[in-house]
Backbone as a ProteinNet text record, in pm:
[ID]
protein_1_A
[PRIMARY]
MDLLPKIEPVEKYVLIDLIIEKIQKLIQNGDLKPGDYMPSERILSEKLEVSRTSLRQALKALEIMGVIRIKPGKKTYIEKSFYDIFLNPFKFIDAVHPIRCKELYDTRRVIEEGVVEIVARKINKRQLENIKKSLEYSEKNINDVEKFNNSELMFQHSIIEALDNNILKSIMSSLNKFLFIFSKYERNNFSTKNRKKSLEQHKKIYEALKSKDPDKARYATRLHLDSMEKVAMEYEINK
[TERTIARY]
-232.8	-220.2	-72.9	-40.5	97.4	130.3	204.4	235.1	361.9	450.5	586.5	601.9	525.4	542	507.6	430.4	386.5	487.2	592.3	692.3	799.4	813.8	914.2	1051.3	1158.4	1293.7	1329.1	1409.2	1452.9	1597.6	1630.1	1766.5	1862.9	1986.5	2086.9	2109.3	2095.3	2128.9	2013.2	1899.8	1781.3	1805.1	1760.8	1773.1	1646.5	1646.7	1534.9	1402.5	1404.5	1282.1	1212.7	1292.5	1233.6	1189	1253.3	1205.2	1066.6	1052.7	922.8	818.6	857.7	764.3	714.8	805.6	766.9	663.9	688.5	595.1	464.3	476.3	357.3	269.2	330.3	253.8	179.7	244.4	177.5	49.9	58.9	-56.9	-163.1	-121.4	-216.4	-286.3	-213.7	-271.3	-359.5	-358.6	-440.5	-372.8	-244.3	-171.2	-145.2	-130.4	-122.1	-238.4	-312	-430	-417.5	-496.5	-495.4	-512.3	-422.2	-428	-344.5	-301.5	-218.4	-79.9	-22.3	116.2	210	323.5	424.9	507	558.7	655	775.6	851.1	966.5	1072.4	1159.7	1268.5	1353.5	1382.8	1469.3	1405.9	1278.7	1210.3	1197.4	1158.4	1144.5	1278.1	1384.4	1515	1563.2	1533.3	1572.9	1494.9	1364.3	1281.2	1305.3	1331.5	1359	1504.9	1587.9	1731.1	1799.1	1771.1	1835.2	1886.9	1976.5	2028.1	1921.1	1932.7	1834.3	1847.5	1968.3	1988.5	1905.6	1911.9	1834.1	1685.4	1646.2	1505.5	1454.3	1535.8	1494.9	1473.7	1560.9	1546.5	1416.9	1385.8	1262.8	1140.9	1145.6	1033.8	1017.5	1130.4	1123.9	1056.8	1089.1	1026.4	876.2	835.4	693.4	622.2	694.8	634.7	613	712.1	699.1	582	561	451.9	316.4	317.1	191.1	131.4	214.2	165.9	173.6	281.3	297.9	325.3	314.5	347.6	450.1	565.4	670.6	673.1	654.6	660.9	784.7	879.5	1002.3	973	1037.1	1019.5	891.4	808.4	682.1	672.9	566.3	548.5	511.9	552.6	516.1	384.7	292.5	164.7	127.2	34.1	-13.2	-117.2	-99.5	-195.9	-331.9	-437.4	-572.2	-613.6	-542.5	-576.8	-450.1	-424.5	-302.2	-324.9	-446.3	-468.8	-433.1	-458.8	-440.1	-296.2	-201.2	-59.8	-22.7	-89.1	-60.1	-148.3	-270.3	-358.8	-307.6	-233.3	-178.5	-27.4	20.5	163	251.3	197.8	278.8	308.2	211.5	234	336.9	327.9	422.3	563.9	579.3	711.4	766	680.7	724.3	766.5	702.6	736.4	871.2	903.2	1029.7	1143.1	1115.2	1214.2	1145.1	1155.7	1083.6	1093.1	976	968.4	1004.7	1092.5	1130.7	1034.5	1025	933.9	960.5	1088.3	1126.3	1079.1	1094.5	1050.1	899.1	827.5	681.7	634.4	692.7	647	691.9	808.2	848	747.4	704.3	605.2	472.1	430.3	303.5	306	418.5	425.3	407.3	477.2	468.1	324.4	260.9	127	17.5	15	-97.6	-102.5	14	12.4	-45.4	-9.1	-64.1	-213.5	-256.2	-398.5	-483.8	-444.7	-527.3	-527.9	-419.7	-415.5	-520.1	-531.7	-631.3	-773.4	-791.2	-923.2	-970.4	-878.8	-915.2	-978.9	-939.1	-990.3	-1130.4	-1166.2	-1289.7	-1392.3	-1356.3	-1444	-1579.8	-1685.5	-1819.9	-1874	-1993.1	-2050.9	-2074.1	-2123.2	-2150.3	-2021.1	-1915.4	-1786.1	-1726.1	-1742.2	-1695.2	-1770.9	-1899.5	-1982	-1936.6	-1896.6	-1847.1	-1716.9	-1630.8	-1505.4	-1534.7	-1626.7	-1665	-1720.5	-1802.2	-1860.2	-1751	-1646.5	-1536.9	-1463.5	-1451.3	-1386	-1471.6	-1600.7	-1692.4	-1686.7	-1674	-1663.4	-1531.2	-1424.2	-1293.1	-1302.1	-1365.5	-1377.1	-1459	-1564.1	-1652.3	-1580.5	-1485.5	-1418.3	-1269.6	-1235.9	-1096.1	-1030.9	-1110.9	-1055.6	-1070.4	-1123.5	-1140.5	-1043.5	-934.7	-827.7	-878.7	-953.2	-998.5	-1092.2	-1189.1	-1284	-1216.2	-1120.4	-1048.4	-967.3	-901.1	-825.3	-917.1	-1035.7	-1131.9	-1178.1	-1190	-1233.7	-1127.7	-1002	-894.6	-894.9	-927.2	-943.1	-1060.7	-1167.3	-1284.4	-1245.3	-1161.6	-1115.6	-1040.9	-946.4	-869.1	-959.9	-1051.1	-1141.1	-1229.7	-1272.6	-1357.4	-1283.2	-1154.5	-1073.5	-1054.7	-1030.2	-1013.9	-1139.3	-1254.9	-1381.3	-1406.3	-1337.2	-1352.8	-1265.2	-1182.4	-1096.2	-1175.2	-1145.5	-1206.8	-1097.7	-1030.2	-917.2	-903.4	-940.7	-942.6	-804.6	-703.1	-566.6	-522.9	-543.5	-505.9	-589.7	-716.6	-802.7	-745.9	-703.8	-648.9	-519.2	-431.6	-303.6	-327.7	-415.5	-442.9	-508.6	-599.7	-666.3	-565.3	-475.9	-372.9	-279.5	-242.4	-152.6	-216.3	-344.1	-411	-429.8	-460.8	-474.7	-342.1	-235.2	-103.2	-63.7	-91	-55.7	-125	-249.5	-325	-255.8	-196.6	-123.8	13.8	84.1	221.3	231	134.1	140.9	53	9.1	-83.8	-25	103.8	166.1	160	210.9	212.5	73	-18.7	-154.7	-226.8	-201.9	-263.7	-203.5	-87.1	-21.6	-16.1	-91.5	-99.2	-151.9	-89.2	-141.1	-260.8	-341.1	-454.2	-404.1	-289.3	-229.2	-202.3	-147	-117.5	-244.6	-347.4	-473.5	-535.2	-531.8	-585.3	-507.3	-376.2	-290.7	-323.7	-340.4	-374.4	-509	-605.7	-738.7	-732.2	-657.3	-646	-582	-486.1	-419.9	-514.9	-596.7	-696.8	-799.7	-832.5	-927.2	-871.3	-741.6	-678.9	-680.1	-660.8	-669.7	-811.8	-908.8	-1049.9	-1080.9	-1034.3	-1061.3	-999.3	-880.7	-815.3	-895.1	-947.3	-1029.4	-1159.9	-1217	-1343.4	-1327.2	-1211	-1185.9	-1134	-1123	-1076.5	-940.9	-851.7	-717.4	-614.9	-571.4	-477.9	-346.4	-292.9	-164.8	-176.8	-285.1	-306.3	-330.2	-401.5	-429.1	-299.6	-214.6	-85.1	0.8	3.9	86.5	35.8	-95.5	-154.1	-124.4	-128.2	-98.2	48.3	134.9	279.4	307.2	247.6	269.1	219.5	105.2	49.6	142.7	189.7	275.9	411.1	464.6	590.8	574.1	461.2	433.1	415.6	337.3	312.2	438	524	649.3	737.5	740.5	820.4	772.5	640.2	582.3	613.9	596.4	620.6	766.2	857.3	1000.1	1035.1	971.1	994.9	950	832.8	782.1	868.7	918.6	1002.5	1131.6	1185.5	1310.2	1286.9	1172.7	1147.3	1081.9	1017.7	945.4	1039.6
3020.5	3007.9	3017.4	3109.8	3129.9	3039.6	2932.2	2835.2	2871.6	2943.8	2956.1	3022.1	3127.7	3187	3091	2985	2892.9	2780.6	2773.4	2668.6	2715.1	2645.8	2684.3	2635.5	2715.7	2671.8	2545.2	2459.7	2335.5	2352.3	2309.7	2321.4	2246.7	2294.1	2240.8	2090.6	2039.6	1900.3	1804.9	1855	1770.9	1667.2	1545.1	1437	1427.7	1331.2	1313.8	1296	1225.7	1202.9	1334.3	1432.7	1557.9	1645	1628.3	1697.8	1643.6	1510.6	1447	1496.6	1510.7	1558	1698.9	1785.4	1922.7	1923.6	1839.4	1831.7	1769.1	1668.9	1603.9	1705.2	1796.2	1896.1	1989.5	2024.4	2110.3	2044.2	1911.6	1836.6	1824.4	1790	1772.3	1903.2	2014.5	2144.7	2200.3	2133.3	2179.2	2281.8	2311.8	2405.4	2343.4	2212.9	2137.1	2038.8	2035.2	1949.3	1850.9	1742.9	1646.5	1716.2	1686.6	1746.4	1872	1931.1	2051.5	2019.1	2116.9	2104.1	2148.6	2079.4	2116.5	2233.3	2320.7	2421.5	2352	2422.1	2362.4	2318.4	2226.9	2179.5	2295.7	2388.4	2501.8	2583.8	2615.8	2697.7	2622.6	2494.6	2415	2400.9	2371.7	2352.7	2482.1	2596.3	2725.2	2754.6	2733.1	2763.4	2667.9	2540.2	2441.5	2442.3	2514.9	2527	2390.4	2312.6	2181.6	2169.6	2075	2055.6	1995.3	2021.1	1966.1	1814	1763.2	1617.4	1553	1611.8	1558.3	1571.6	1685	1707.8	1603.9	1575.7	1475.4	1340.1	1303.5	1174.6	1170.4	1281.5	1288.9	1279.2	1349.2	1345.5	1206.7	1140.5	1004.4	910.6	926.3	843.6	868.8	995.7	1030	971.8	964	904.5	754.7	687.6	543.8	518.5	610.2	598.1	624.8	681	709.5	844.1	932.8	1064.1	1163.8	1156.3	1248.8	1171.1	1239	1179.5	1270.7	1213.2	1289.4	1252.5	1351.3	1328.9	1398.7	1322.3	1382.1	1496.2	1609.9	1724.1	1801.2	1753.5	1821.2	1848.1	1915.4	1948	1824.8	1828	1722.4	1761.3	1665.6	1698.9	1598.7	1641.2	1558.5	1460	1333	1231.9	1258.3	1213.9	1240	1145.8	1034.2	940.5	901.7	967.3	941.1	941.8	973.9	1001.5	885.2	763.4	648.4	632.5	669.1	653.2	742.7	860.9	952.1	925.8	877	846	725.1	636.6	518.7	535.7	568.2	592.9	473.5	351.3	232.8	222.2	258.9	259.3	365.3	479.8	588	545.5	486.5	440.7	336.5	242	134.5	187.7	295.1	352.3	422.4	485.3	558.4	465.1	381.6	285.4	149.7	64.8	-63	-136.7	-175.3	-241.2	-388.9	-433.6	-574.7	-652.5	-781.7	-868.7	-860.5	-863.7	-858.7	-728.9	-618.1	-488.5	-488.5	-543.7	-543.7	-623.5	-740.9	-823.4	-768.7	-702.8	-635.6	-526.1	-453.1	-346.6	-404.5	-513.5	-576.4	-622.4	-679	-725.6	-608.4	-499.1	-383.2	-330.4	-317.4	-257.6	-355.4	-473	-564.4	-626.2	-652.1	-707.3	-606.7	-480.4	-375.8	-357.9	-369.7	-352.9	-460.6	-586.7	-694.1	-685.4	-635.2	-618.4	-515.1	-406.2	-303.2	-357.6	-424.8	-477.7	-579.6	-663.2	-767.5	-708.8	-588.3	-526.3	-467.1	-432.8	-356.2	-420.9	-533.6	-591.6	-631.5	-611.1	-647	-766.5	-811.8	-932.4	-917	-802	-778.7	-783.9	-723.2	-722.7	-862.8	-937.6	-1077	-1160.3	-1134.5	-1208.3	-1181	-1058.2	-1024.3	-1098.3	-1108.4	-1182.2	-1330	-1383	-1524	-1553	-1461.3	-1480	-1485.7	-1404.5	-1406.4	-1540.5	-1597.1	-1728.4	-1838.3	-1828	-1926.4	-1919	-1797.9	-1779.3	-1836.5	-1820.1	-1878.1	-2029.9	-2087.8	-2234.7	-2286.7	-2216.7	-2256.9	-2250.5	-2157.6	-2135.4	-2170.3	-2268.6	-2306.7	-2351.2	-2400.5	-2448	-2347.8	-2231.3	-2126.4	-2012.7	-2000.6	-1905.7	-1762.2	-1715.9	-1577	-1547.5	-1637.1	-1614.8	-1626.8	-1717.7	-1732.3	-1606	-1551.5	-1427.3	-1314.6	-1308.5	-1205.6	-1225.7	-1351.9	-1380.7	-1337.2	-1347.6	-1304	-1152.5	-1084.3	-938.9	-903.4	-981.9	-960.8	-976.8	-1075.9	-1100	-978.5	-928.2	-811.3	-688.8	-671.8	-556.6	-561.4	-680.8	-695.6	-654.7	-685.4	-645.2	-493.1	-436.6	-291	-219.4	-272.1	-208.8	-214.9	-305.1	-316.4	-215.4	-143	-41.5	85.4	145.1	273.5	381.1	383.4	475.2	503.6	621.8	654.6	657	692.2	693.7	551.3	460.7	321.1	258	296	244.6	282.9	407.9	456.9	385.6	368.4	299.4	155.1	86.9	-53.1	-71.4	17.9	9.1	27.8	125	148.8	28.7	-25.5	-141.1	-261.3	-286.5	-402.4	-389.1	-267.7	-245.1	-268.6	-219.5	-239.8	-387	-451.2	-591.9	-679.4	-646.9	-725.8	-726.2	-612	-601.5	-664.2	-632	-677.3	-830	-893.8	-1039.8	-1116	-1048	-1111	-1237.6	-1234.5	-1349.7	-1474.4	-1460.9	-1580.5	-1625.4	-1531.4	-1569.4	-1641.7	-1599.3	-1666.6	-1804.3	-1828.2	-1958.7	-2038.1	-1992.5	-2065.6	-2206.9	-2302.1	-2438.7	-2447.4	-2551.6	-2572.6	-2586.5	-2649.4	-2666.9	-2531.9	-2437.3	-2304.6	-2227.1	-2244.3	-2176.1	-2229.1	-2360.6	-2421.2	-2373.9	-2362.6	-2318.8	-2175.2	-2090.3	-1950.7	-1940.4	-2019.7	-2019.3	-2061.2	-2168.5	-2215.6	-2110	-2038.3	-1933.4	-1815.9	-1784.9	-1679.1	-1719.1	-1847.1	-1896	-1876.2	-1895.9	-1878.8	-1731.6	-1643.3	-1500	-1465.9	-1522.1	-1499.3	-1548.1	-1667.5	-1723.2	-1636.4	-1583.1	-1494.9	-1365.9	-1312.8	-1192	-1219.7	-1336.9	-1376.4	-1387.9	-1436.9	-1451.4	-1321.2	-1217.7	-1085.1	-1093.9	-1169.3	-1189	-1119.5	-999.1	-923.8	-996.4	-1063.4	-1132.7	-1249.5	-1326.3	-1438.3	-1388.6	-1277.4	-1220.6	-1175.3	-1110.1	-1065.5	-1185.5	-1287	-1406	-1480.3	-1496.7	-1567.1	-1491.6	-1358.9	-1276.6	-1288.8	-1290.6	-1305.5	-1439.6	-1547	-1679.3	-1680.8	-1617.6	-1612.7	-1536.3	-1420.7	-1338.9	-1405.5	-1471.3	-1544.9	-1653.8	-1723.6	-1831.2	-1777.8	-1668.9	-1611.2	-1550	-1494.4	-1438.4	-1550	-1662.7	-1775.2	-1819.8	-1827.9	-1866.6	-1761.3	-1633.6	-1523.7	-1519	-1543	-1542.3	-1654.2	-1769.2	-1882	-1848.8	-1785.5	-1746.6	-1638.4	-1546	-1436.5	-1492	-1594.8	-1656.9	-1736.1	-1805	-1896.5	-1834.8	-1718	-1664.2	-1600.1
-1642.3	-1496.3	-1458	-1364	-1324.7	-1206.8	-1235.7	-1130.1	-1055.6	-1122.2	-1072.8	-936.3	-902.3	-769.4	-656.1	-685.9	-581.3	-556.1	-636.3	-620.4	-524.2	-411.7	-313.5	-356.8	-330.6	-364.5	-288.9	-351.1	-287.9	-244.7	-122.9	-73.8	-164.5	-165.5	-257.8	-240.3	-118	-91.4	-118.2	-162.4	-182.6	-291.6	-265.2	-362.4	-446.2	-536.5	-629	-555.5	-442.3	-365.3	-331.4	-288.1	-244.2	-360.3	-473.7	-593.5	-627.8	-619.4	-645.4	-545.9	-419	-317.1	-348.7	-396.3	-430.4	-543.7	-644.3	-757	-710.4	-622.5	-566.6	-494.4	-417.9	-343.9	-437.7	-548.9	-646.8	-698.3	-718.6	-769.2	-660.9	-539.1	-429.5	-393.4	-405.4	-372.5	-484.1	-598.8	-710.1	-798.6	-771.2	-857.2	-993.9	-995.9	-1121.6	-1122.7	-1230.9	-1239	-1354.5	-1352.1	-1463.5	-1597.3	-1690.3	-1823	-1837.3	-1723.9	-1730.5	-1786.1	-1855.2	-1899.8	-1787.6	-1775.6	-1677.3	-1731	-1641.5	-1685.6	-1749.5	-1829.7	-1898	-1797.4	-1838.8	-1752.7	-1703.8	-1792.5	-1757.9	-1645.5	-1659.8	-1559.2	-1427	-1435	-1312.1	-1238.9	-1312.5	-1249.4	-1183.7	-1246.8	-1190	-1062.2	-1066.5	-951.1	-834.4	-866.5	-762.7	-720.3	-798.6	-770.7	-766.3	-868.6	-883.1	-1025.8	-1047.1	-1182.2	-1271.3	-1399.3	-1492.6	-1499.1	-1470.8	-1469.7	-1358	-1236.5	-1123.8	-1150.7	-1208.5	-1240	-1338.6	-1442.8	-1542.7	-1477.5	-1381.9	-1313.2	-1232.3	-1167.7	-1089.5	-1180.8	-1293.4	-1388.1	-1448.1	-1472.9	-1527.4	-1428.1	-1298.6	-1194.5	-1190	-1202.3	-1202.5	-1324.8	-1436.8	-1556.4	-1536.1	-1477	-1449.1	-1355.1	-1261.2	-1165	-1228.9	-1349.6	-1417.2	-1381.6	-1322.3	-1281.3	-1396	-1474.9	-1587	-1715.3	-1827	-1957	-2025.3	-2058.7	-2124.6	-2272.1	-2358.4	-2502.2	-2557.8	-2612.2	-2664.3	-2761.8	-2738.1	-2827.1	-2803.3	-2708.6	-2678.2	-2527.7	-2488	-2347.2	-2264.9	-2138.3	-2043.3	-1976.9	-1962.9	-1901	-1791.8	-1706.4	-1595.6	-1647.7	-1613.9	-1656.8	-1591.4	-1657.3	-1606.5	-1494.3	-1478	-1371.7	-1297	-1186.7	-1112	-961.2	-916.7	-775.3	-682.9	-724.8	-635.3	-589.8	-676.7	-641.9	-524.6	-514	-405.1	-283.4	-307.3	-196.3	-118.7	-185.7	-120.3	-104.1	17.2	38.1	5.1	20.5	-8.6	-157.9	-242	-387.1	-424.4	-357.4	-386.1	-348.9	-229.8	-185.8	-282.6	-322.1	-410.6	-547.6	-592.9	-723	-718.7	-604.5	-592.2	-548.7	-447.9	-396.9	-387.1	-488.3	-487.9	-354.6	-301.9	-171.6	-185.1	-94.8	-92.4	-2.1	-28.1	47	197.1	236	377	441	370.3	421.4	445.6	350	358.8	479.9	501.6	613.4	748.2	752.8	876.8	910.7	807.2	825.7	870.5	807.8	844.9	990.1	1034.2	1172.7	1270.1	1242.9	1331.4	1337.5	1221.4	1215.7	1257.1	1194.7	1213.6	1352.5	1410.8	1546.7	1645.5	1625.9	1712	1690.9	1566.4	1533.9	1600.1	1586.8	1646.5	1798.3	1854.5	2000.2	2044.6	1969.3	1999	1977.5	1863.5	1828.8	1932.3	1981.4	2078.3	2204.3	2238.9	2361.6	2343.8	2218.4	2198.1	2105.2	2044.7	1942.9	2000.8	1920.2	1966.4	1887.3	1923	1862.1	1711.9	1671.6	1528.3	1448.2	1500.2	1431.8	1425.6	1533.9	1534.6	1431.8	1419.8	1324.1	1181.3	1151.8	1018	986.5	1086.2	1067.2	1044.4	1122.5	1108.6	969.1	916.2	783.1	675.8	691.1	593.3	597.2	716.7	730.5	667.5	685.6	626.2	473.8	422.9	277.5	226.2	304.6	269.6	261.2	362.9	368.3	251	218.7	108.9	-25.7	-37.9	-166.4	-161.9	-82	-64.3	-195.4	-289.8	-417.4	-532.1	-500.3	-601.1	-566.9	-642.1	-609.2	-597.3	-697	-697.2	-579.9	-558.6	-449.3	-313.4	-303.9	-177.5	-147.3	-249.3	-231.3	-184.3	-244.1	-203.7	-58.9	-20	116.6	217.9	179.3	269.3	283.8	175.3	182.8	274	264.4	350.3	497.3	525.1	661.9	715.5	634.4	675.7	692.6	598.7	603.4	728	765.3	884.1	1011	1014.4	1129.9	1130.2	1011.9	1000.9	1049.8	1010.3	1048	1198.5	1266.8	1411.9	1486	1411.3	1471.9	1502.5	1616	1650.4	1642.9	1529.1	1511	1361.5	1319.5	1176.7	1112.9	1190.2	1136.4	1104.2	1199.8	1176.8	1066.1	1058.6	951.1	815.2	803.2	677	641.8	740.7	717.4	676.8	749.1	719.3	583.4	548.3	417.7	305.3	319.4	218.8	207.8	322.7	324.9	256.3	285	226.5	76.4	30.6	-113.1	-184.6	-123.6	-183	-178.3	-65.4	-48.3	-151.1	-181.9	-278.6	-415.3	-451.8	-579.1	-566.5	-455.8	-436	-433.2	-366.2	-347.5	-445.8	-552	-645.7	-707.7	-740.7	-806.8	-719.1	-593.5	-509.4	-468.7	-447	-407.2	-520.6	-642.9	-757.2	-781.5	-720.9	-737.5	-607.2	-507.4	-380.7	-405.4	-341.3	-346.3	-252.8	-270.8	-180.6	-37.4	-23	109.4	175.7	98.2	153.7	185.7	102.1	130	259.1	276.4	398.5	521.3	504.4	615.8	654.6	555.4	581.1	650.8	606	667	813.3	842.7	980.6	1070.1	1015.5	1092.9	1117.4	1018.6	1035.9	1142	1144.4	1245.4	1386.9	1401.9	1533.7	1575.4	1477.2	1506.5	1551	1480	1514	1655.5	1689.6	1822.1	1931.2	1903.4	2001.1	2019.1	1908.3	1915.1	1989.5	1961.6	2025.4	2177.1	2219.5	2363.5	2425.6	2339.7	2384.3	2454.6	2393.6	2448	2356.6	2391.5	2307.4	2280.5	2382.1	2366.2	2268.1	2280.9	2188.1	2045.7	2033.7	1901.4	1835	1911.9	1859.3	1818.9	1905	1877.9	1754.3	1742.6	1627.8	1498.1	1505.5	1387.3	1350.1	1450.7	1423.4	1354.8	1403	1342.2	1197.6	1173.8	1038.4	944.4	987.9	902.5	879	980.5	962.9	857.1	865.5	770.6	629.5	614.9	483.3	422.3	507.8	456.5	397.8	465.1	416.8	278.8	262.8	133.2	27.5	64.8	-29.1	-74.2	18.7	-15	-112.2	-93.8	-183.8	-324.3	-336	-468.3	-529.5	-446.2	-496.1	-555.6	-492.7	-539.5	-668.1	-674.6	-787.2	-909.9	-891.6	-1009.6	-1110.2
[MASK]
+++++++++++++++++++++++++++++++++++++++++++++++++++++++++++++++++++++++++++++++++++++++++++++++++++++++++++++++++++++++++++++++++++++++++++++++++++++++++++++++++++++++++++++++++++++++++++++++++++++++++++++++++++++++++++++++++++++++++++++++

């Protein structure tokens, strides 16, 4: 299979990120498939018009991400299971530029506050009932870390399902999947006190949604995220 004519030249000023994007496009477009061997460094660097040093750094980042496998003295090939890293933009960003806790919570505030404001205006009884069920499951499993964590995911998912916007649904789903991995350490070490606090804050978000009050929903979400960020930062410092 002749891949080389399909590789677009990269401008001279392009950094490692954009080299990765070019290779990513080849994979997403199906020009490179799981199990395929990559063209040699020499050929890739010539076609992309970048130094072999920059190319090696980009390839190393892709290997860390689990997209490719580099075997010294042998050909580099595409891993057979890599799709999730590209399907979830937050995982991709974190692999190239590790995401800091502060960045993540700033992002959550921008996205989630807007989401609950939209949901508050349109939510129906069935959707409210699904959110309520997730809260009941949280309360029932307040002393079971794993089940409680799952119940919090259920809460977020119930809000996502109340969205009538496929773009926001996709962004929120990607964010929640990434968040579940990113915050796994602190959530697995949450005290009962912190779990109870999170549950009470979720209840306030639910009540705001139930009363169809966008401003209260946004405010309740902001208080919850501020509180969770404080806890997350403490764990980040101490772990």
